Backbone bond lengths (Angstrom), bond angles and torsions (degrees), N, CA, C in turn:
res aa  C-N    CA-C-N  psi(-1)  N-CA   C-N-CA  omega(-1)  CA-C   N-CA-C  phi
1 M - - - 1.460 - - 1.523 111.96 -
2 G 1.322 116.94 13.80 1.450 119.78 -175.93 1.506 113.54 -63.47
3 T 1.351 117.54 -23.64 1.460 119.94 -178.82 1.516 112.43 -92.14
4 T 1.323 117.09 0.75 1.458 119.86 -179.62 1.517 110.55 -67.05
5 P 1.338 119.74 132.68 1.460 121.62 177.65 1.522 110.98 -56.37
6 R 1.314 115.82 155.38 1.462 122.03 -177.68 1.521 111.63 -52.71
7 Y 1.299 117.19 111.36 1.457 128.82 -179.52 1.525 115.00 44.13
8 A 1.339 118.15 13.22 1.463 120.54 -179.50 1.522 111.26 -68.22
9 L 1.337 117.13 -39.08 1.453 119.83 -179.10 1.515 110.55 -62.24
10 W 1.330 117.32 -43.32 1.460 119.57 -179.27 1.526 110.58 -64.24
11 L 1.322 117.06 -38.11 1.460 120.33 177.16 1.512 110.34 -63.38
12 L 1.336 116.95 -43.08 1.457 120.16 179.05 1.520 111.46 -64.41
13 L 1.327 117.05 -43.27 1.452 120.63 179.56 1.522 111.36 -61.86
14 T 1.333 116.11 -39.34 1.452 120.02 -179.47 1.509 111.16 -68.66
15 V 1.331 116.51 -46.76 1.456 120.16 -179.42 1.513 110.93 -66.98
16 A 1.347 117.91 -28.25 1.454 121.43 -176.42 1.515 112.28 -59.35
17 G 1.324 116.73 -32.99 1.446 119.69 -179.35 1.507 114.19 -83.79
18 L 1.322 117.68 2.82 1.447 120.26 -173.22 1.521 110.47 -94.68
19 A 1.311 117.14 76.49 1.461 121.34 177.89 1.513 109.10 -119.36
20 S 1.307 116.98 139.28 1.455 122.69 -179.79 1.513 108.84 -130.44
21 P 1.348 118.73 142.67 1.456 120.06 178.56 1.517 112.48 -74.78
22 N 1.319 118.34 -9.62 1.460 120.28 -177.68 1.515 111.29 -71.87
23 L 1.327 117.12 134.58 1.450 121.96 177.94 1.514 109.68 -94.56
24 L 1.321 116.26 156.39 1.450 122.11 -178.26 1.512 110.60 -75.84
25 A 1.305 118.13 127.82 1.455 122.43 175.28 1.518 109.03 -79.53
26 Q 1.340 116.62 -177.66 1.458 119.95 -177.98 1.522 110.62 -57.95
27 E 1.312 116.43 -39.77 1.469 120.60 175.49 1.510 108.03 -140.43
28 Q 1.296 117.17 129.05 1.453 121.17 -175.25 1.519 110.31 -143.88
29 A 1.309 115.60 130.28 1.452 119.42 173.53 1.514 108.91 -91.50
30 L 1.307 116.32 140.61 1.450 119.22 168.69 1.525 107.03 -64.28
31 P 1.335 118.72 165.38 1.468 118.87 178.26 1.528 110.29 -46.49
32 A 1.319 116.26 117.60 1.468 122.15 -168.77 1.518 111.35 -79.56
33 F 1.318 116.40 123.71 1.455 120.78 176.35 1.529 111.16 -58.39
34 S 1.337 116.32 -34.03 1.465 120.50 -175.51 1.528 112.97 -68.90
35 K 1.342 117.16 -16.93 1.468 120.68 -176.04 1.520 113.15 -113.11
36 M 1.309 117.94 1.45 1.461 121.40 -176.01 1.525 111.93 -77.14
37 T 1.323 114.54 148.47 1.455 119.84 167.10 1.525 110.61 -100.51
38 S 1.353 115.59 -14.21 1.461 122.42 178.97 1.515 108.26 -154.84
39 L 1.331 116.71 151.08 1.460 120.43 176.42 1.523 111.86 -64.96
40 A 1.334 117.19 -15.48 1.459 120.72 178.71 1.527 112.12 -78.10
41 D 1.314 118.05 -3.89 1.461 121.87 -179.38 1.529 110.40 -79.38
42 G 1.322 116.20 69.97 1.460 120.46 175.79 1.513 115.12 103.90
43 W 1.324 118.22 -7.12 1.461 122.18 177.01 1.526 108.46 -123.27
44 E 1.326 115.94 151.26 1.458 121.00 -177.98 1.524 110.35 -129.73
45 P 1.329 117.72 148.55 1.467 120.00 177.95 1.526 111.22 -62.83
46 L 1.303 115.92 142.57 1.458 123.08 175.19 1.526 107.25 -120.16
47 E 1.334 116.16 105.20 1.463 121.81 -177.89 1.520 109.32 -123.58
48 F 1.328 116.84 156.10 1.454 121.96 -169.65 1.518 111.63 -122.74
49 P 1.354 115.90 143.24 1.471 119.06 175.84 1.529 110.52 -60.85
50 N 1.318 114.92 146.22 1.470 122.21 175.21 1.525 113.43 69.39
51 I 1.311 118.00 5.82 1.466 121.07 172.70 1.523 106.91 -118.18
52 E 1.311 115.98 97.26 1.463 121.20 -174.21 1.516 112.24 -81.06
53 Q 1.319 117.13 -26.70 1.461 120.45 -178.41 1.527 108.63 -91.86
54 H 1.309 116.32 119.52 1.455 121.16 -175.06 1.526 111.15 -106.61
55 S 1.305 115.24 153.64 1.462 120.14 168.56 1.526 108.24 -71.79
56 R 1.315 116.58 153.52 1.470 121.54 -178.33 1.522 109.82 -106.73
57 Y 1.333 115.49 133.98 1.463 121.65 179.00 1.519 108.99 -124.91
58 E 1.336 115.57 135.46 1.454 120.26 178.43 1.523 109.70 -151.91
59 L 1.330 115.34 153.78 1.452 121.53 174.43 1.520 108.65 -83.25
60 V 1.334 116.06 129.88 1.466 120.86 179.71 1.525 108.91 -138.38
61 S 1.315 115.60 161.50 1.461 121.29 174.27 1.523 108.60 -93.87
62 E 1.335 115.74 126.69 1.462 121.74 -178.17 1.518 108.42 -135.73
63 S 1.327 116.73 113.70 1.470 122.51 179.77 1.519 111.31 54.82
64 G 1.335 116.09 40.91 1.458 121.05 174.85 1.511 114.98 83.41
65 S 1.334 118.28 4.90 1.460 121.38 179.94 1.525 109.40 -129.87
66 Q 1.326 116.10 146.36 1.455 119.95 177.37 1.527 109.94 -84.35
67 V 1.324 116.49 128.83 1.473 123.19 -178.39 1.524 108.19 -136.15
68 V 1.323 115.53 173.93 1.459 120.75 173.91 1.527 108.95 -96.94
69 K 1.315 115.19 128.75 1.462 121.90 174.80 1.520 108.22 -103.17
70 A 1.338 116.70 127.50 1.461 122.42 179.33 1.513 109.43 -116.87
71 Q 1.316 116.26 134.70 1.459 121.51 176.78 1.522 109.08 -126.45
72 T 1.327 116.37 126.43 1.447 120.90 179.74 1.526 109.53 -126.16
73 S 1.331 115.58 138.55 1.457 121.50 -179.07 1.519 108.88 -148.11
74 G 1.320 116.01 79.60 1.455 120.88 179.56 1.513 115.03 78.54
75 G 1.328 117.35 12.83 1.457 120.60 -179.01 1.511 112.07 -129.14
76 A 1.323 115.43 -169.24 1.462 120.22 -179.78 1.520 110.23 -158.03
77 S 1.326 115.87 136.70 1.458 124.58 169.19 1.518 106.50 -174.96
78 G 1.321 116.55 169.90 1.457 119.26 -177.50 1.510 112.05 -150.05
79 L 1.327 115.18 -169.35 1.452 123.46 173.40 1.523 107.94 -129.50
80 I 1.336 116.59 138.35 1.459 120.46 -179.15 1.522 110.74 -126.93
81 T 1.331 116.31 155.17 1.454 121.81 177.33 1.520 109.76 -130.15
82 R 1.338 116.46 150.93 1.461 123.12 -174.68 1.521 111.28 -82.56
83 L 1.334 116.55 133.70 1.457 121.78 177.43 1.520 109.98 -147.26
84 N 1.303 116.01 151.76 1.463 121.99 169.35 1.519 106.16 -147.97
85 I 1.326 116.58 87.61 1.464 122.47 -170.35 1.522 109.82 -122.03
86 N 1.311 116.02 128.67 1.459 121.20 175.02 1.521 107.96 -95.80
87 P 1.324 118.73 101.69 1.462 120.70 -173.84 1.523 112.33 -71.22
88 E 1.314 115.85 134.38 1.455 122.63 176.17 1.517 108.70 -139.74
89 G 1.318 116.37 150.81 1.462 120.44 175.83 1.513 111.88 64.99
90 S 1.318 116.02 -102.24 1.461 122.07 -179.50 1.522 108.49 -135.65
91 L 1.318 116.36 131.89 1.458 121.58 179.00 1.521 107.74 -129.80
92 I 1.315 116.02 108.18 1.459 122.28 -173.83 1.528 110.19 -98.69
93 L 1.325 115.06 124.02 1.456 122.05 174.48 1.527 107.50 -100.29
94 S 1.323 116.33 121.69 1.469 121.81 -177.21 1.520 109.92 -123.58
95 W 1.313 116.11 140.56 1.455 120.71 175.81 1.524 109.39 -162.54
96 R 1.322 115.71 172.68 1.460 121.45 170.97 1.517 107.96 -133.76
97 W 1.322 115.03 147.03 1.451 119.42 179.66 1.522 110.66 -150.13
98 K 1.314 113.61 166.65 1.463 121.05 -179.27 1.523 107.41 -147.11
99 V 1.346 116.83 143.47 1.467 120.54 176.63 1.525 109.26 -129.59
100 S 1.320 115.43 152.37 1.466 120.73 177.99 1.517 111.11 -76.69
101 N 1.350 115.83 -32.84 1.466 121.03 -175.43 1.516 108.93 -169.04
102 V 1.320 116.04 164.15 1.463 120.95 169.06 1.527 107.47 -100.25
103 F 1.333 116.35 170.82 1.456 120.50 -176.76 1.527 110.67 -91.18
104 D 1.309 116.49 129.06 1.465 120.88 178.80 1.529 111.44 -58.94
105 K 1.339 116.77 -36.32 1.458 121.73 -177.96 1.527 112.24 -93.23
106 G 1.313 117.48 2.00 1.453 120.44 -178.20 1.519 112.32 -65.27
107 N 1.327 115.91 137.31 1.462 121.25 179.22 1.521 107.92 -158.29
108 A 1.329 116.42 106.42 1.459 120.72 -175.50 1.517 113.13 -65.77
109 R 1.330 117.87 -12.58 1.472 121.36 -178.53 1.529 112.83 -93.14
110 E 1.330 117.09 -8.84 1.458 120.97 -175.61 1.532 110.79 -123.95
111 K 1.335 116.30 144.98 1.460 120.30 177.71 1.528 111.21 -60.11
112 S 1.324 115.96 -38.75 1.464 119.88 -177.26 1.526 112.76 -68.13
113 G 1.325 117.19 -17.03 1.460 120.70 -178.81 1.515 113.86 -114.30
114 D 1.337 116.80 14.01 1.466 121.63 -176.00 1.526 111.08 -80.87
115 D 1.319 115.69 62.69 1.465 124.93 175.95 1.518 108.98 -132.98
116 Y 1.343 116.03 149.79 1.466 119.96 -178.19 1.524 109.36 -145.57
117 P 1.335 117.32 136.84 1.457 118.67 176.64 1.512 112.08 -63.15
118 A 1.358 116.92 -25.72 1.459 121.15 177.96 1.521 109.01 -151.95
119 R 1.324 115.53 138.30 1.462 120.98 174.87 1.527 109.32 -153.86
120 I 1.329 115.64 154.24 1.464 122.61 172.56 1.518 107.16 -124.63
121 Y 1.312 115.42 127.34 1.457 123.75 -172.87 1.526 108.52 -109.04
122 V 1.350 117.70 125.05 1.460 123.21 177.31 1.518 108.28 -115.81
123 A 1.332 117.34 117.09 1.467 122.73 -176.47 1.524 109.96 -105.30
124 F 1.326 116.00 138.98 1.463 122.68 -177.16 1.529 110.58 -115.59
125 E 1.321 115.33 158.20 1.453 122.06 -179.38 1.533 111.42 -66.79
126 F 1.318 115.61 142.11 1.465 121.34 177.66 1.525 110.03 -71.62
127 Q 1.338 116.51 140.56 1.461 122.90 179.30 1.532 109.09 -115.26
128 P 1.327 118.46 93.64 1.473 120.55 -175.84 1.518 113.50 -62.72
129 S 1.339 117.57 -28.80 1.464 119.56 -178.43 1.529 112.28 -66.94
130 K 1.345 116.97 -18.53 1.457 121.17 -178.93 1.521 112.83 -104.58
131 A 1.330 116.45 3.71 1.463 120.73 -178.95 1.524 110.40 -100.41
132 G 1.312 116.83 150.34 1.453 122.11 176.73 1.519 111.90 -75.38
133 F 1.321 115.50 172.61 1.457 120.98 -176.90 1.524 111.88 -59.22
134 F 1.334 117.68 -47.00 1.456 120.51 -175.97 1.523 111.51 -68.34
135 E 1.331 116.86 -34.84 1.469 119.82 176.48 1.520 110.43 -64.57
136 R 1.337 116.55 -43.64 1.466 119.74 179.71 1.532 110.53 -65.78
137 A 1.327 116.56 -40.36 1.462 120.31 -179.76 1.528 111.12 -64.59
138 K 1.323 116.55 -42.50 1.468 120.77 179.31 1.524 110.79 -61.62
139 R 1.316 115.68 -45.06 1.459 119.68 -179.86 1.533 111.52 -66.32
140 K 1.326 116.42 -37.55 1.458 119.35 178.74 1.518 110.73 -62.70
141 T 1.329 116.65 -38.84 1.461 120.82 178.11 1.526 110.64 -62.65
142 V 1.336 115.98 -44.56 1.467 120.14 179.60 1.522 110.40 -63.29
143 E 1.340 116.96 -41.44 1.456 120.32 -179.64 1.523 111.28 -63.37
144 M 1.343 116.53 -38.39 1.461 119.73 178.30 1.522 111.20 -66.37
145 L 1.351 115.89 -36.05 1.463 119.98 -178.14 1.515 112.37 -75.15
146 F 1.347 115.87 -40.33 1.457 120.00 -171.95 1.526 113.75 -108.29
147 G 1.329 117.14 -11.53 1.454 119.62 179.62 1.511 113.82 69.74
148 E 1.328 117.13 27.20 1.454 121.76 -178.40 1.524 109.99 -130.63
149 E 1.326 115.50 148.60 1.456 120.89 173.58 1.526 108.80 -91.95
150 L 1.318 117.14 122.99 1.457 120.77 -178.61 1.521 111.37 -77.28
151 P 1.332 117.74 135.88 1.463 118.76 169.68 1.524 110.32 -73.45
152 G 1.317 115.95 -178.80 1.457 119.24 -173.79 1.507 114.19 -107.35
153 N 1.332 116.76 -115.32 1.452 121.19 -174.83 1.524 111.96 -71.60
154 A 1.327 115.27 165.86 1.457 120.59 179.74 1.525 110.36 -147.67
155 L 1.323 115.39 148.63 1.456 123.27 169.84 1.523 108.29 -106.94
156 N 1.322 116.66 136.01 1.465 122.37 173.17 1.520 108.77 -116.76
157 Y 1.320 116.67 113.35 1.465 120.92 173.36 1.522 107.29 -89.91
158 I 1.331 116.72 120.68 1.464 120.33 -168.69 1.535 111.78 -125.14
159 W 1.342 113.79 153.20 1.464 121.48 164.92 1.527 104.75 -95.89
160 A 1.328 115.81 100.64 1.462 121.74 -171.39 1.523 111.52 -85.97
161 N 1.325 113.97 172.14 1.457 120.96 177.22 1.525 110.16 -86.46
162 T 1.323 116.73 -68.33 1.467 121.23 -177.91 1.523 113.30 -119.82
163 L 1.342 117.81 -9.41 1.463 120.45 179.12 1.525 109.20 -61.09
164 P 1.332 118.82 128.19 1.468 120.51 -176.80 1.526 111.88 -61.73
165 E 1.318 116.08 143.92 1.463 120.32 176.51 1.523 110.05 -58.99
166 G 1.329 115.21 137.26 1.449 121.10 179.41 1.511 114.20 92.37
167 E 1.342 117.84 -8.38 1.463 119.75 -177.42 1.520 111.33 -82.71
168 F 1.338 115.34 141.06 1.456 123.89 176.03 1.528 107.95 -107.95
169 I 1.330 117.90 129.96 1.464 120.46 173.48 1.529 108.88 -140.85
170 T 1.319 115.36 151.86 1.458 120.60 176.92 1.523 109.74 -73.56
171 N 1.322 115.93 138.76 1.459 120.64 177.76 1.522 110.12 -59.27
172 P 1.338 118.61 138.51 1.471 120.10 -177.15 1.522 114.14 -66.35
173 Y 1.344 117.59 -14.86 1.451 120.28 -179.52 1.526 113.12 -96.64
174 T 1.347 118.20 -28.34 1.454 120.47 -175.97 1.525 110.91 -154.98
175 D 1.340 115.86 137.29 1.458 119.80 178.31 1.518 111.99 -80.48
176 K 1.325 117.49 1.52 1.458 121.50 176.26 1.522 112.08 -84.61
177 T 1.326 117.05 -7.60 1.458 122.03 179.24 1.519 109.89 -123.54
178 V 1.320 116.09 129.48 1.461 121.95 177.34 1.523 108.97 -113.17
179 M 1.334 115.43 130.58 1.451 122.18 -179.51 1.531 109.17 -91.88
180 V 1.321 116.54 134.50 1.460 121.98 178.80 1.523 107.89 -122.13
181 A 1.316 117.16 115.77 1.464 121.34 -179.77 1.527 108.91 -80.35
182 V 1.320 116.28 103.56 1.464 120.17 178.68 1.524 111.77 -97.77
183 S 1.321 116.11 -20.07 1.466 122.75 170.12 1.526 106.26 -136.77
184 S 1.342 116.87 152.22 1.458 118.76 -178.02 1.518 110.99 -155.66
185 G 1.328 114.45 144.01 1.450 119.80 175.17 1.514 113.84 78.45
186 S 1.327 115.25 178.84 1.465 121.69 -174.05 1.523 113.66 -101.22
187 E 1.336 116.84 1.26 1.468 118.87 -175.27 1.523 112.08 -58.67
188 R 1.327 117.35 -36.72 1.463 120.67 -178.04 1.525 112.31 -107.08
189 A 1.325 117.50 12.67 1.462 120.71 175.08 1.521 109.22 -59.43
190 G 1.323 115.84 138.72 1.457 120.44 -179.96 1.509 114.11 90.75
191 E 1.335 118.27 -1.41 1.463 120.43 176.58 1.522 109.76 -129.95
192 W 1.330 114.94 154.65 1.454 120.26 179.65 1.527 110.06 -72.43
193 V 1.324 115.98 137.22 1.457 123.15 178.06 1.525 107.96 -124.81
194 S 1.320 117.11 127.63 1.468 122.09 178.48 1.519 109.88 -97.17
195 I 1.350 115.68 136.96 1.459 122.19 -176.01 1.524 109.60 -128.10
196 E 1.330 116.45 140.34 1.457 122.56 169.58 1.517 108.43 -131.95
197 R 1.339 116.80 130.98 1.457 120.87 179.18 1.524 109.77 -135.56
198 D 1.320 115.86 137.56 1.458 121.85 172.74 1.529 106.92 -85.41
199 I 1.320 116.60 105.22 1.462 121.23 -174.92 1.525 111.21 -60.75
200 I 1.322 116.74 -39.39 1.466 120.03 -177.40 1.525 110.49 -66.34
201 A 1.329 116.95 -46.02 1.463 120.59 178.67 1.523 110.93 -63.76
202 D 1.325 117.15 -40.39 1.467 120.34 179.55 1.526 111.14 -65.53
203 Y 1.324 117.09 -39.87 1.464 119.86 179.11 1.524 110.36 -64.45
204 R 1.323 116.53 -41.99 1.463 119.91 178.61 1.529 111.23 -61.07
205 E 1.329 116.76 -42.20 1.458 119.46 179.14 1.526 111.31 -67.69
206 A 1.332 115.90 -37.99 1.466 119.84 -176.55 1.521 112.53 -74.31
207 F 1.352 117.49 -38.85 1.461 120.38 -170.39 1.531 113.89 -122.92
208 G 1.335 117.19 -2.89 1.453 120.62 173.97 1.504 115.70 73.48
209 E 1.329 117.86 22.78 1.458 121.38 179.64 1.520 109.49 -158.25
210 N 1.334 116.76 171.36 1.457 120.92 177.03 1.520 110.22 -73.17
211 P 1.323 117.12 148.38 1.465 119.60 -176.13 1.515 113.07 -79.16
212 P 1.334 116.61 146.86 1.462 121.73 168.30 1.531 109.52 -78.47
213 P 1.336 118.59 -177.91 1.469 120.08 178.85 1.522 113.33 -56.60
214 I 1.325 114.93 146.87 1.462 121.97 175.32 1.521 108.45 -85.13
215 R 1.334 116.34 131.73 1.460 120.89 -175.93 1.519 114.32 -105.16
216 G 1.324 117.67 -17.86 1.453 118.64 179.79 1.506 112.07 -179.31
217 I 1.336 115.38 158.11 1.461 122.68 176.03 1.526 108.39 -130.73
218 A 1.331 115.83 136.20 1.468 121.11 179.55 1.515 110.21 -128.75
219 I 1.327 116.11 150.73 1.460 121.69 166.33 1.524 106.81 -109.18
220 M 1.317 115.86 145.68 1.462 118.22 -179.70 1.520 111.05 -156.24
221 S 1.321 115.05 136.06 1.459 123.76 170.04 1.519 106.37 -119.90
222 D 1.347 117.33 119.87 1.459 119.71 -172.89 1.518 110.90 -138.12
223 S 1.327 115.04 150.48 1.478 120.68 -178.07 1.518 111.25 -150.36
224 D 1.335 116.74 27.28 1.466 119.52 -175.67 1.523 113.34 -73.77
225 N 1.330 118.06 -21.19 1.468 120.63 176.73 1.520 111.88 -83.94
226 T 1.324 116.37 -45.53 1.465 119.84 -175.73 1.518 112.92 -86.17
227 G 1.330 117.20 -23.21 1.462 120.85 -178.08 1.517 113.68 72.78
228 E 1.337 117.25 16.36 1.461 120.38 -176.94 1.526 111.56 -93.04
229 Q 1.318 116.29 -175.51 1.456 122.02 -176.91 1.520 109.77 -127.19
230 A 1.327 115.02 146.37 1.462 120.08 174.96 1.523 109.13 -162.79
231 T 1.311 115.16 157.49 1.458 122.90 172.89 1.518 107.69 -122.53
232 A 1.329 115.78 138.63 1.462 121.10 177.63 1.516 109.18 -132.04
233 W 1.320 114.76 154.54 1.462 121.66 176.09 1.520 107.75 -126.65
234 Y 1.329 116.17 133.07 1.466 122.21 -179.95 1.528 109.52 -117.27
235 G 1.333 116.28 124.82 1.451 120.97 172.27 1.519 110.61 -87.60
236 D 1.332 116.55 -176.22 1.461 121.29 -178.72 1.526 111.36 -57.12
237 I 1.318 115.47 143.38 1.461 122.97 177.52 1.524 107.64 -110.23
238 T 1.328 116.78 128.73 1.458 121.25 -174.50 1.520 111.12 -126.73
239 L 1.333 116.01 141.21 1.455 122.70 172.99 1.522 109.02 -111.08
240 T 1.322 116.77 129.53 1.463 122.12 176.24 1.514 108.15 -119.23
241 F 1.315 115.26 121.85 1.455 121.58 -173.91 1.524 109.32 -110.46
242 A 1.344 116.63 130.03 1.458 121.15 178.68 1.515 109.46 -141.43
243 K 1.313 117.15 121.55 1.460 121.04 176.68 1.518 109.21 -77.79
244 N 1.335 115.46 155.80 1.449 120.15 173.99 1.520 109.63 -72.26
245 L 1.319 117.18 123.20 1.460 120.95 -177.77 1.524 109.63 -92.58
246 A 1.321 115.99 136.57 1.470 120.55 178.78 1.519 110.05 -70.16
247 K 1.323 116.75 139.02 1.452 120.81 178.75 1.521 109.94 -75.89
248 P 1.349 118.46 141.89 1.467 120.45 178.87 1.512 110.57 -67.18
249 D 1.341 115.75 150.56 1.465 120.73 178.64 1.533 110.41 -67.93
């Protein structure tokens, strides 16, 4: 497993089991941080082998609203929620977040700088019909070893260091994950920033095709590569689903 990207396999294995029979309504919020009595209310810890130092997540009151506070100091871990959504038309992911600082050593183009004070990870179902022989064989081996079906591509919405806002780049560890800089730099550190992204449009730009079903969403603040420190706050994350309506004759 020496060639496995940094804890990416464990993240994929964890998200792979996150399937729910519930279908997405016209508008649906993920388990709302603002209404939780515990982080276990719809979200689960995401921890990685060989990384003993974890980021800390807790519910706190911030400006009159309950949010998740994340603190990372040379470690990595996240929170994930279960989804099984077949995206059609337009699927808008909305959230707000705040960070104390960006990482001086952060660099989305390099493995050594692949850390972010805040990120949201969207994992999609694997499509074997579009994979080559060696990709299918590799995944089959993993499934036999771990008893899990691996999902496929992923989008990472990140608060970057110097990567310009709006830029898409392939993750330095795996071409199955594309990083999207939705916030960047320290100019707005310390204030809440609201984000809206069309997941379907972003997937098309990142991978050149329509997306398969979404299997899970995670939040993560990590600093195990850079060894730096940061605090982030995550507000409620909402999905708004709208089909394309036919125009009247």
